N, C-alpha and C positions, 0 to 999 in steps of 0.2 A: 504495499500499500504506500504510496507517495504521500508526502506533507500535506499536500494540498486535499488529497482525499480524506485525511485523518481529520484535518481541520474541518472541511465541509460535514462530516459526521459528527464532529462536536457542536457545530453550528445548529445543524439539525435536534440535537439532543436538547441542547440549551434551549431553542425555539419551543420544544415540545413542552419543556416544562415551565416555559413562561406562559404558554396557553393554559397549562394545567392551572397554575396559580391565578390567572386572569380569570378565568372561568369559576374557579372557586370562590373569588371574591365578589363574582357576578358584576364584572366590569366588562364594558364593551370594548373593542378596540380603539374606538374613537375617545372613549373616555380615559383610558389608560394612555393613550397616546398624548392628549391634552396635558397630562400630568408632567410630561417631558418636552412638551412643546412640539409634539410630532403628530404625522397624520395617522389615520387608522390605517392605510396603505403602508406606511413605514412598518407599523406594529405587525402587521400580516405578514410581511417580508421577514422580520425576525422570527416570528412563528414558525413560518416553514423552513427557515434556516438558510434562505436565500441571501440575507444579509448579516454582517457579522455585528452582534451588540458591543458596543463601546463599554468600558468600564464605567463610565459616569452615567451612561443611560441605564445600564444594569442595577446600579446602586439606587437610582431614583425608583425604577421599576420594583426592585427588593423593598423598599421602603414603604411604597404605595400598596404593595400586595401583602405586606406582613410577612415575608419569607427572608432567608438569610441569601446572602450571594453565594455562600458556599453551596446551599441547596440548588441553586440556579445552575452552578458550575459542575457540579458532581451528582446531584440527586441524592446525596447522603445529609443526614440530619445530624447537627453537631450534636454532641451529647456530653453530659448532662446538662449543658447550657440552655438558657432559655432561648429557643429560637426566634419567637416572634419579636421583630424588632420595636414593635410600639410597647411590648411587655418590658422589654430591656429599657427603654426610654424612661418610663414610668418609673421602674425600679431605680435608675440612676438619680432620675430627680428626687424621689424620696429620700435616697440615701443622703443627699446634699443637704436636706433640712436637718436643723437641730435635733438631736434626740429628744425622746419624751413625748409631750402632748402634741407637738405639730406634725411629727411623723404619725402617730396613732390616728391624729384627725386625718390624715391624707389617706392611710390605708383605710379607715373606715368610710371615707367619701368613695373611695375606688370600689369597695365592696358593695355598698350602697347602689352605685352606678350599674355594677355587675350583675345584680340579682335581676334586673330588667331584661337581662339577655340570656340568664342561664335558665 
């Protein structure tokens, strides 16, 4: 297999995972593209592996879709770390707060909001 064939196969695999994450998030190609200033046609080409995803665009898509760039690249979930970037962000923000009442209040607020979705 040539290097071009290997890269093409990787582009197709990454595109397939992009599509999987996008459909799981219930986003159209148009809406996902808009988050990165791209057209739905560009998103379609990424999903089909016709165009190679840049690192920057992959990072935007991963953030929007709530997946890791590791998963997009390899299909493997990091373990045992938190995978969802939004959960990581929330945890990082709470950890920056002073210990005690402020943190407890933030955690209780998150718990309260999450009850509407669980």
